[in-house]
Biopython code that builds the backbone (N, CA, C, O; Angstrom):
import numpy as np
from Bio.PDB.StructureBuilder import StructureBuilder

atoms = [
    (1, "UNK", "N", (-20.816, 15.110, -0.581)),
    (1, "UNK", "CA", (-20.010, 14.753, -1.732)),
    (1, "UNK", "C", (-18.548, 14.472, -1.308)),
    (1, "UNK", "O", (-17.948, 13.488, -1.742)),
    (2, "UNK", "N", (-17.996, 15.344, -0.463)),
    (2, "UNK", "CA", (-16.624, 15.159, -0.012)),
    (2, "UNK", "C", (-16.485, 13.859, 0.779)),
    (2, "UNK", "O", (-15.509, 13.127, 0.611)),
    (3, "UNK", "N", (-17.450, 13.578, 1.631)),
    (3, "UNK", "CA", (-17.439, 12.334, 2.414)),
    (3, "UNK", "C", (-17.438, 11.117, 1.488)),
    (3, "UNK", "O", (-16.718, 10.149, 1.732)),
    (4, "UNK", "N", (-18.237, 11.166, 0.436)),
    (4, "UNK", "CA", (-18.316, 10.083, -0.544)),
    (4, "UNK", "C", (-16.953, 9.857, -1.203)),
    (4, "UNK", "O", (-16.500, 8.718, -1.321)),
    (5, "UNK", "N", (-16.305, 10.934, -1.627)),
    (5, "UNK", "CA", (-15.000, 10.821, -2.285)),
    (5, "UNK", "C", (-13.922, 10.300, -1.329)),
    (5, "UNK", "O", (-13.078, 9.493, -1.715)),
    (6, "UNK", "N", (-13.960, 10.764, -0.096)),
    (6, "UNK", "CA", (-12.986, 10.302, 0.888)),
    (6, "UNK", "C", (-13.142, 8.812, 1.168)),
    (6, "UNK", "O", (-12.156, 8.079, 1.247)),
    (7, "UNK", "N", (-14.375, 8.376, 1.313)),
    (7, "UNK", "CA", (-14.601, 6.954, 1.590)),
    (7, "UNK", "C", (-14.227, 6.096, 0.387)),
    (7, "UNK", "O", (-13.672, 5.009, 0.547)),
    (8, "UNK", "N", (-14.528, 6.580, -0.818)),
    (8, "UNK", "CA", (-14.164, 5.842, -2.029)),
    (8, "UNK", "C", (-12.644, 5.702, -2.140)),
    (8, "UNK", "O", (-12.143, 4.642, -2.517)),
    (9, "UNK", "N", (-11.915, 6.766, -1.811)),
    (9, "UNK", "CA", (-10.454, 6.706, -1.841)),
    (9, "UNK", "C", (-9.941, 5.710, -0.804)),
    (9, "UNK", "O", (-9.015, 4.948, -1.084)),
    (10, "UNK", "N", (-10.525, 5.710, 0.374)),
    (10, "UNK", "CA", (-10.131, 4.763, 1.418)),
    (10, "UNK", "C", (-10.402, 3.328, 0.971)),
    (10, "UNK", "O", (-9.573, 2.443, 1.183)),
    (11, "UNK", "N", (-11.546, 3.099, 0.360)),
    (11, "UNK", "CA", (-11.920, 1.751, -0.070)),
    (11, "UNK", "C", (-10.995, 1.209, -1.161)),
    (11, "UNK", "O", (-10.861, -0.005, -1.322)),
    (12, "UNK", "N", (-10.360, 2.109, -1.906)),
    (12, "UNK", "CA", (-9.364, 1.664, -2.890)),
    (12, "UNK", "C", (-8.304, 0.812, -2.193)),
    (12, "UNK", "O", (-7.929, -0.253, -2.684)),
    (13, "UNK", "N", (-7.829, 1.289, -1.047)),
    (13, "UNK", "CA", (-6.766, 0.576, -0.339)),
    (13, "UNK", "C", (-7.246, -0.778, 0.170)),
    (13, "UNK", "O", (-6.471, -1.735, 0.195)),
    (14, "UNK", "N", (-8.488, -0.872, 0.569)),
    (14, "UNK", "CA", (-9.008, -2.166, 1.014)),
    (14, "UNK", "C", (-9.131, -3.133, -0.155)),
    (14, "UNK", "O", (-8.820, -4.317, -0.026)),
    (15, "UNK", "N", (-9.585, -2.625, -1.291)),
    (15, "UNK", "CA", (-9.816, -3.486, -2.452)),
    (15, "UNK", "C", (-8.518, -3.916, -3.139)),
    (15, "UNK", "O", (-8.411, -5.057, -3.587)),
    (16, "UNK", "N", (-7.537, -3.023, -3.229)),
    (16, "UNK", "CA", (-6.345, -3.285, -4.019)),
    (16, "UNK", "C", (-5.104, -3.609, -3.184)),
    (16, "UNK", "O", (-3.976, -3.479, -3.659)),
    (17, "UNK", "N", (-5.322, -4.026, -1.948)),
    (17, "UNK", "CA", (-4.218, -4.479, -1.100)),
    (17, "UNK", "C", (-4.157, -6.000, -1.135)),
    (17, "UNK", "O", (-5.170, -6.676, -0.954)),
    (18, "UNK", "N", (-2.983, -6.522, -1.364)),
    (18, "UNK", "CA", (-2.784, -7.968, -1.387)),
    (18, "UNK", "C", (-3.010, -8.502, 0.033)),
    (18, "UNK", "O", (-2.319, -8.085, 0.962)),
    (19, "UNK", "N", (-3.963, -9.416, 0.211)),
    (19, "UNK", "CA", (-4.268, -9.910, 1.555)),
    (19, "UNK", "C", (-3.173, -10.777, 2.164)),
    (19, "UNK", "O", (-3.187, -11.035, 3.368)),
    (20, "UNK", "N", (-2.225, -11.227, 1.349)),
    (20, "UNK", "CA", (-1.147, -12.073, 1.864)),
    (20, "UNK", "C", (0.037, -11.279, 2.397)),
    (20, "UNK", "O", (0.688, -11.693, 3.355)),
    (21, "UNK", "N", (0.318, -10.122, 1.767)),
    (21, "UNK", "CA", (1.530, -9.394, 2.158)),
    (21, "UNK", "C", (1.309, -7.909, 2.453)),
    (21, "UNK", "O", (2.230, -7.247, 2.931)),
    (22, "UNK", "N", (0.138, -7.374, 2.189)),
    (22, "UNK", "CA", (-0.152, -5.979, 2.492)),
    (22, "UNK", "C", (0.325, -4.981, 1.458)),
    (22, "UNK", "O", (0.182, -3.774, 1.656)),
    (23, "UNK", "N", (0.897, -5.462, 0.347)),
    (23, "UNK", "CA", (1.324, -4.541, -0.698)),
    (23, "UNK", "C", (0.106, -4.026, -1.456)),
    (23, "UNK", "O", (-0.879, -4.743, -1.632)),
    (24, "UNK", "N", (0.186, -2.763, -1.907)),
    (24, "UNK", "CA", (-0.942, -2.101, -2.547)),
    (24, "UNK", "C", (-0.616, -1.837, -4.011)),
    (24, "UNK", "O", (0.457, -1.334, -4.344)),
    (25, "UNK", "N", (-1.550, -2.182, -4.867)),
    (25, "UNK", "CA", (-1.387, -1.940, -6.292)),
    (25, "UNK", "C", (-1.359, -0.440, -6.582)),
    (25, "UNK", "O", (-2.148, 0.322, -6.025)),
    (26, "UNK", "N", (-0.442, -0.026, -7.457)),
    (26, "UNK", "CA", (-0.351, 1.388, -7.832)),
    (26, "UNK", "C", (-1.551, 1.855, -8.653)),
    (26, "UNK", "O", (-1.902, 3.035, -8.640)),
    (27, "UNK", "N", (-2.167, 0.929, -9.359)),
    (27, "UNK", "CA", (-3.330, 1.256, -10.189)),
    (27, "UNK", "C", (-4.403, 0.198, -9.981)),
    (27, "UNK", "O", (-4.122, -0.916, -9.540)),
    (28, "UNK", "N", (-5.606, 0.556, -10.298)),
    (28, "UNK", "CA", (-6.730, -0.358, -10.130)),
    (28, "UNK", "C", (-6.834, -1.299, -11.331)),
    (28, "UNK", "O", (-7.860, -1.357, -12.008)),
    (29, "UNK", "N", (-5.761, -2.024, -11.576)),
    (29, "UNK", "CA", (-5.713, -3.019, -12.649)),
    (29, "UNK", "C", (-5.032, -4.262, -12.122)),
    (29, "UNK", "O", (-4.011, -4.180, -11.440)),
    (30, "UNK", "N", (-5.598, -5.416, -12.438)),
    (30, "UNK", "CA", (-4.972, -6.679, -12.023)),
    (30, "UNK", "C", (-3.555, -6.741, -12.565)),
    (30, "UNK", "O", (-3.311, -6.417, -13.727)),
    (31, "UNK", "N", (-2.630, -7.154, -11.727)),
    (31, "UNK", "CA", (-1.243, -7.313, -12.143)),
    (31, "UNK", "C", (-0.415, -6.049, -12.078)),
    (31, "UNK", "O", (0.767, -6.078, -12.420)),
    (32, "UNK", "N", (-0.990, -4.944, -11.653)),
    (32, "UNK", "CA", (-0.215, -3.704, -11.533)),
    (32, "UNK", "C", (0.805, -3.843, -10.418)),
    (32, "UNK", "O", (0.548, -4.507, -9.414)),
    (33, "UNK", "N", (1.962, -3.218, -10.590)),
    (33, "UNK", "CA", (2.978, -3.301, -9.536)),
    (33, "UNK", "C", (2.582, -2.489, -8.311)),
    (33, "UNK", "O", (1.659, -1.676, -8.345)),
    (34, "UNK", "N", (3.292, -2.730, -7.257)),
    (34, "UNK", "CA", (3.104, -1.995, -6.015)),
    (34, "UNK", "C", (4.303, -1.076, -5.802)),
    (34, "UNK", "O", (5.395, -1.341, -6.305)),
    (35, "UNK", "N", (4.095, -0.015, -5.068)),
    (35, "UNK", "CA", (5.212, 0.860, -4.714)),
    (35, "UNK", "C", (5.127, 1.198, -3.233)),
    (35, "UNK", "O", (4.084, 1.044, -2.598)),
    (36, "UNK", "N", (6.240, 1.659, -2.705)),
    (36, "UNK", "CA", (6.257, 2.054, -1.300)),
    (36, "UNK", "C", (5.344, 3.250, -1.083)),
    (36, "UNK", "O", (4.822, 3.435, 0.017)),
    (37, "UNK", "N", (5.142, 4.061, -2.111)),
    (37, "UNK", "CA", (4.239, 5.216, -1.988)),
    (37, "UNK", "C", (2.809, 4.751, -1.746)),
    (37, "UNK", "O", (2.133, 5.257, -0.850)),
    (38, "UNK", "N", (2.346, 3.790, -2.540)),
    (38, "UNK", "CA", (0.983, 3.283, -2.369)),
    (38, "UNK", "C", (0.829, 2.594, -1.014)),
    (38, "UNK", "O", (-0.194, 2.747, -0.346)),
    (39, "UNK", "N", (1.843, 1.841, -0.618)),
    (39, "UNK", "CA", (1.795, 1.156, 0.674)),
    (39, "UNK", "C", (1.766, 2.177, 1.810)),
    (39, "UNK", "O", (1.009, 2.024, 2.769)),
    (40, "UNK", "N", (2.583, 3.208, 1.701)),
    (40, "UNK", "CA", (2.609, 4.245, 2.731)),
    (40, "UNK", "C", (1.287, 4.978, 2.859)),
    (40, "UNK", "O", (0.846, 5.279, 3.967)),
    (41, "UNK", "N", (0.654, 5.266, 1.732)),
    (41, "UNK", "CA", (-0.662, 5.908, 1.773)),
    (41, "UNK", "C", (-1.696, 4.997, 2.423)),
    (41, "UNK", "O", (-2.545, 5.453, 3.189)),
    (42, "UNK", "N", (-1.618, 3.720, 2.113)),
    (42, "UNK", "CA", (-2.558, 2.773, 2.725)),
    (42, "UNK", "C", (-2.376, 2.737, 4.237)),
    (42, "UNK", "O", (-3.351, 2.784, 4.986)),
    (43, "UNK", "N", (-1.128, 2.654, 4.682)),
    (43, "UNK", "CA", (-0.878, 2.596, 6.121)),
    (43, "UNK", "C", (-1.406, 3.843, 6.829)),
    (43, "UNK", "O", (-1.986, 3.747, 7.911)),
    (44, "UNK", "N", (-1.208, 4.992, 6.230)),
    (44, "UNK", "CA", (-1.713, 6.214, 6.873)),
    (44, "UNK", "C", (-3.224, 6.341, 6.742)),
    (44, "UNK", "O", (-3.863, 6.972, 7.583)),
    (45, "UNK", "N", (-3.801, 5.758, 5.709)),
    (45, "UNK", "CA", (-5.259, 5.845, 5.543)),
    (45, "UNK", "C", (-6.006, 5.020, 6.596)),
    (45, "UNK", "O", (-7.160, 5.313, 6.908)),
    (46, "UNK", "N", (-5.361, 4.003, 7.138)),
    (46, "UNK", "CA", (-6.031, 3.199, 8.160)),
    (46, "UNK", "C", (-6.399, 4.033, 9.382)),
    (46, "UNK", "O", (-7.439, 3.815, 10.003)),
    (47, "UNK", "N", (-5.541, 4.983, 9.720)),
    (47, "UNK", "CA", (-5.842, 5.860, 10.858)),
    (47, "UNK", "C", (-7.095, 6.692, 10.603)),
    (47, "UNK", "O", (-7.939, 6.857, 11.484)),
    (48, "UNK", "N", (-7.197, 7.207, 9.394)),
    (48, "UNK", "CA", (-8.382, 7.985, 9.018)),
    (48, "UNK", "C", (-9.609, 7.081, 9.018)),
    (48, "UNK", "O", (-10.677, 7.469, 9.493)),
    (49, "UNK", "N", (-9.450, 5.879, 8.485)),
    (49, "UNK", "CA", (-10.554, 4.926, 8.450)),
    (49, "UNK", "C", (-11.078, 4.575, 9.830)),
    (49, "UNK", "O", (-12.285, 4.425, 10.021)),
    (50, "UNK", "N", (-10.181, 4.446, 10.785)),
    (50, "UNK", "CA", (-10.602, 4.171, 12.166)),
    (50, "UNK", "C", (-11.417, 5.338, 12.697)),
    (50, "UNK", "O", (-12.500, 5.150, 13.252)),
    (51, "UNK", "N", (-10.890, 6.542, 12.525)),
    (51, "UNK", "CA", (-11.570, 7.741, 13.038)),
    (51, "UNK", "C", (-12.946, 7.943, 12.400)),
    (51, "UNK", "O", (-13.875, 8.412, 13.058)),
    (52, "UNK", "N", (-13.072, 7.592, 11.129)),
    (52, "UNK", "CA", (-14.344, 7.769, 10.413)),
    (52, "UNK", "C", (-15.298, 6.589, 10.579)),
    (52, "UNK", "O", (-16.451, 6.656, 10.152)),
    (53, "UNK", "N", (-14.820, 5.514, 11.195)),
    (53, "UNK", "CA", (-15.665, 4.339, 11.387)),
    (53, "UNK", "C", (-15.772, 3.447, 10.164)),
    (53, "UNK", "O", (-16.707, 2.654, 10.053)),
    (54, "UNK", "N", (-14.822, 3.568, 9.247)),
    (54, "UNK", "CA", (-14.846, 2.760, 8.026)),
    (54, "UNK", "C", (-14.131, 1.425, 8.202)),
    (54, "UNK", "O", (-14.307, 0.509, 7.398)),
    (55, "UNK", "N", (-13.330, 1.319, 9.247)),
    (55, "UNK", "CA", (-12.597, 0.090, 9.536)),
    (55, "UNK", "C", (-12.428, 0.035, 11.060)),
    (55, "UNK", "O", (-12.264, 1.066, 11.713)),
    (56, "UNK", "N", (-12.470, -1.151, 11.600)),
    (56, "UNK", "CA", (-12.279, -1.261, 13.052)),
    (56, "UNK", "C", (-10.796, -1.130, 13.387)),
    (56, "UNK", "O", (-9.928, -1.347, 12.542)),
    (57, "UNK", "N", (-10.539, -0.781, 14.603)),
    (57, "UNK", "CA", (-9.155, -0.667, 15.070)),
    (57, "UNK", "C", (-8.434, -2.005, 14.922)),
    (57, "UNK", "O", (-7.278, -2.049, 14.502)),
    (58, "UNK", "N", (-9.115, -3.089, 15.267)),
    (58, "UNK", "CA", (-8.502, -4.414, 15.159)),
    (58, "UNK", "C", (-8.168, -4.767, 13.707)),
    (58, "UNK", "O", (-7.107, -5.327, 13.432)),
    (59, "UNK", "N", (-9.074, -4.442, 12.782)),
    (59, "UNK", "CA", (-8.810, -4.699, 11.356)),
    (59, "UNK", "C", (-7.609, -3.894, 10.878)),
    (59, "UNK", "O", (-6.749, -4.411, 10.165)),
    (60, "UNK", "N", (-7.555, -2.631, 11.274)),
    (60, "UNK", "CA", (-6.443, -1.773, 10.870)),
    (60, "UNK", "C", (-5.121, -2.291, 11.427)),
    (60, "UNK", "O", (-4.098, -2.251, 10.744)),
    (61, "UNK", "N", (-5.142, -2.769, 12.641)),
    (61, "UNK", "CA", (-3.925, -3.332, 13.249)),
    (61, "UNK", "C", (-3.471, -4.557, 12.456)),
    (61, "UNK", "O", (-2.281, -4.705, 12.177)),
    (62, "UNK", "N", (-4.398, -5.426, 12.095)),
    (62, "UNK", "CA", (-4.043, -6.625, 11.318)),
    (62, "UNK", "C", (-3.466, -6.251, 9.957)),
    (62, "UNK", "O", (-2.474, -6.833, 9.519)),
    (63, "UNK", "N", (-4.083, -5.283, 9.290)),
    (63, "UNK", "CA", (-3.580, -4.832, 7.979)),
    (63, "UNK", "C", (-2.178, -4.261, 8.109)),
    (63, "UNK", "O", (-1.303, -4.563, 7.297)),
    (64, "UNK", "N", (-1.965, -3.446, 9.115)),
    (64, "UNK", "CA", (-0.665, -2.814, 9.329)),
    (64, "UNK", "C", (0.402, -3.850, 9.655)),
    (64, "UNK", "O", (1.494, -3.820, 9.088)),
    (65, "UNK", "N", (0.095, -4.753, 10.554)),
    (65, "UNK", "CA", (1.064, -5.784, 10.926)),
    (65, "UNK", "C", (1.414, -6.687, 9.751)),
    (65, "UNK", "O", (2.571, -7.077, 9.594)),
    (66, "UNK", "N", (0.432, -7.021, 8.931)),
    (66, "UNK", "CA", (0.682, -7.862, 7.754)),
    (66, "UNK", "C", (1.717, -7.182, 6.849)),
    (66, "UNK", "O", (2.659, -7.824, 6.384)),
    (67, "UNK", "N", (1.540, -5.907, 6.608)),
    (67, "UNK", "CA", (2.459, -5.165, 5.747)),
    (67, "UNK", "C", (3.844, -5.052, 6.368)),
    (67, "UNK", "O", (4.849, -5.321, 5.710)),
    (68, "UNK", "N", (3.894, -4.657, 7.622)),
    (68, "UNK", "CA", (5.187, -4.468, 8.281)),
    (68, "UNK", "C", (5.957, -5.778, 8.419)),
    (68, "UNK", "O", (7.180, -5.798, 8.284)),
    (69, "UNK", "N", (5.252, -6.858, 8.686)),
    (69, "UNK", "CA", (5.915, -8.169, 8.777)),
    (69, "UNK", "C", (6.485, -8.588, 7.428)),
    (69, "UNK", "O", (7.566, -9.173, 7.357)),
    (70, "UNK", "N", (5.747, -8.284, 6.349)),
    (70, "UNK", "CA", (6.255, -8.606, 5.016)),
    (70, "UNK", "C", (7.594, -7.913, 4.785)),
    (70, "UNK", "O", (8.558, -8.548, 4.358)),
    (71, "UNK", "N", (7.656, -6.622, 5.064)),
    (71, "UNK", "CA", (8.907, -5.896, 4.846)),
    (71, "UNK", "C", (10.006, -6.349, 5.804)),
    (71, "UNK", "O", (11.171, -6.428, 5.415)),
    (72, "UNK", "N", (9.656, -6.638, 7.020)),
    (72, "UNK", "CA", (10.636, -7.090, 8.013)),
    (72, "UNK", "C", (11.314, -8.387, 7.562)),
    (72, "UNK", "O", (12.520, -8.556, 7.736)),
    (73, "UNK", "N", (10.537, -9.290, 6.987)),
    (73, "UNK", "CA", (11.051, -10.610, 6.607)),
    (73, "UNK", "C", (11.501, -10.685, 5.141)),
    (73, "UNK", "O", (11.929, -11.747, 4.689)),
    (74, "UNK", "N", (11.414, -9.598, 4.407)),
    (74, "UNK", "CA", (11.775, -9.601, 2.984)),
    (74, "UNK", "C", (13.268, -9.392, 2.775)),
    (74, "UNK", "O", (13.950, -8.758, 3.580)),
    (75, "UNK", "N", (13.746, -9.942, 1.679)),
    (75, "UNK", "CA", (15.116, -9.732, 1.247)),
    (75, "UNK", "C", (15.234, -8.291, 0.743)),
    (75, "UNK", "O", (14.558, -7.906, -0.211)),
    (76, "UNK", "N", (16.076, -7.516, 1.372)),
    (76, "UNK", "CA", (16.259, -6.116, 0.996)),
    (76, "UNK", "C", (17.639, -5.870, 0.371)),
    (76, "UNK", "O", (18.174, -4.765, 0.460)),
    (77, "UNK", "N", (18.210, -6.899, -0.258)),
    (77, "UNK", "CA", (19.552, -6.769, -0.823)),
    (77, "UNK", "C", (19.574, -6.013, -2.139)),
    (77, "UNK", "O", (20.645, -5.636, -2.615)),
    (78, "UNK", "N", (18.416, -5.787, -2.733)),
    (78, "UNK", "CA", (18.379, -4.996, -3.961)),
    (78, "UNK", "C", (18.323, -5.793, -5.236)),
    (78, "UNK", "O", (18.447, -5.215, -6.316)),
    (79, "UNK", "N", (18.140, -7.108, -5.162)),
    (79, "UNK", "CA", (18.003, -7.904, -6.371)),
    (79, "UNK", "C", (16.760, -7.492, -7.159)),
    (79, "UNK", "O", (15.792, -6.998, -6.582)),
    (80, "UNK", "N", (16.787, -7.694, -8.463)),
    (80, "UNK", "CA", (15.694, -7.234, -9.321)),
    (80, "UNK", "C", (14.319, -7.757, -8.940)),
    (80, "UNK", "O", (13.322, -7.079, -9.189)),
    (81, "UNK", "N", (14.235, -8.910, -8.359)),
    (81, "UNK", "CA", (12.939, -9.487, -8.001)),
    (81, "UNK", "C", (12.625, -9.306, -6.519)),
    (81, "UNK", "O", (11.724, -9.962, -5.996)),
    (82, "UNK", "N", (13.355, -8.429, -5.838)),
    (82, "UNK", "CA", (13.189, -8.239, -4.400)),
    (82, "UNK", "C", (12.467, -6.921, -4.105)),
    (82, "UNK", "O", (12.495, -6.006, -4.928)),
    (83, "UNK", "N", (11.831, -6.818, -2.954)),
    (83, "UNK", "CA", (11.093, -5.611, -2.607)),
    (83, "UNK", "C", (11.941, -4.343, -2.537)),
    (83, "UNK", "O", (11.412, -3.248, -2.726)),
    (84, "UNK", "N", (13.228, -4.461, -2.273)),
    (84, "UNK", "CA", (14.074, -3.285, -2.148)),
    (84, "UNK", "C", (14.660, -2.786, -3.457)),
    (84, "UNK", "O", (15.464, -1.854, -3.449)),
    (85, "UNK", "N", (14.280, -3.383, -4.582)),
    (85, "UNK", "CA", (14.857, -3.018, -5.879)),
    (85, "UNK", "C", (14.282, -1.698, -6.375)),
    (85, "UNK", "O", (13.073, -1.473, -6.320)),
    (86, "UNK", "N", (15.168, -0.827, -6.861)),
    (86, "UNK", "CA", (14.735, 0.437, -7.435)),
    (86, "UNK", "C", (15.392, 0.620, -8.785)),
    (86, "UNK", "O", (16.522, 0.183, -9.000)),
    (87, "UNK", "N", (14.686, 1.263, -9.690)),
    (87, "UNK", "CA", (15.230, 1.591, -11.003)),
    (87, "UNK", "C", (15.384, 3.099, -11.078)),
    (87, "UNK", "O", (14.423, 3.838, -10.864)),
    (88, "UNK", "N", (16.576, 3.550, -11.377)),
    (88, "UNK", "CA", (16.809, 4.974, -11.551)),
    (88, "UNK", "C", (16.953, 5.254, -13.037)),
    (88, "UNK", "O", (17.771, 4.631, -13.714)),
    (89, "UNK", "N", (16.179, 6.166, -13.533)),
    (89, "UNK", "CA", (16.271, 6.524, -14.932)),
    (89, "UNK", "C", (16.561, 8.008, -15.059)),
    (89, "UNK", "O", (16.201, 8.800, -14.187)),
    (90, "UNK", "N", (17.186, 8.364, -16.107)),
    (90, "UNK", "CA", (17.486, 9.764, -16.373)),
    (90, "UNK", "C", (16.554, 10.280, -17.440)),
    (90, "UNK", "O", (16.311, 9.605, -18.440)),
    (91, "UNK", "N", (16.033, 11.463, -17.235)),
    (91, "UNK", "CA", (15.150, 12.056, -18.233)),
    (91, "UNK", "C", (15.909, 13.015, -19.141)),
    (91, "UNK", "O", (15.358, 13.524, -20.117)),
    (92, "UNK", "N", (17.181, 13.259, -18.813)),
    (92, "UNK", "CA", (17.973, 14.164, -19.661)),
    (92, "UNK", "C", (18.597, 13.379, -20.789)),
    (92, "UNK", "O", (18.953, 12.212, -20.628)),
    (93, "UNK", "N", (18.727, 14.019, -21.920)),
    (93, "UNK", "CA", (19.372, 13.355, -23.062)),
    (93, "UNK", "C", (20.773, 13.932, -23.216)),
    (93, "UNK", "O", (20.951, 15.103, -23.554)),
    (94, "UNK", "N", (21.753, 13.090, -22.961)),
    (94, "UNK", "CA", (23.152, 13.542, -23.049)),
    (94, "UNK", "C", (23.864, 12.871, -24.172)),
    (94, "UNK", "O", (25.047, 13.128, -24.395)),
]
sb = StructureBuilder()
sb.init_structure("model")
sb.init_model(0)
sb.init_chain("A")
sb.init_seg("    ")
for serial, (resi, resn, name, xyz) in enumerate(atoms, 1):
    if name == "N":
        sb.init_residue(resn, " ", resi, " ")
    sb.init_atom(name, np.array(xyz, "f"), 0.0, 1.0, " ", f" {name:<3s}", serial, name[0])
structure = sb.get_structure()
């Protein structure tokens, strides 16, 4: 049962990763945004996938390079439509 759940979680990253840029959807819904958290989990999951035989080393390398190249070549100036944009919200009512 645990093996089944682990593999299903790993397969999420394969299914919901954009094949052009390596960004990972935060939710399993078309059009959902991506976050650095989801991308980071995907990158670390590739190592587990290699060890478990769920993905080849070469496939994992290609997935990782695709993602890292996207960030390397992306505009990180913080514009609203750029990968480096963050929204800070306050939960306190003042």
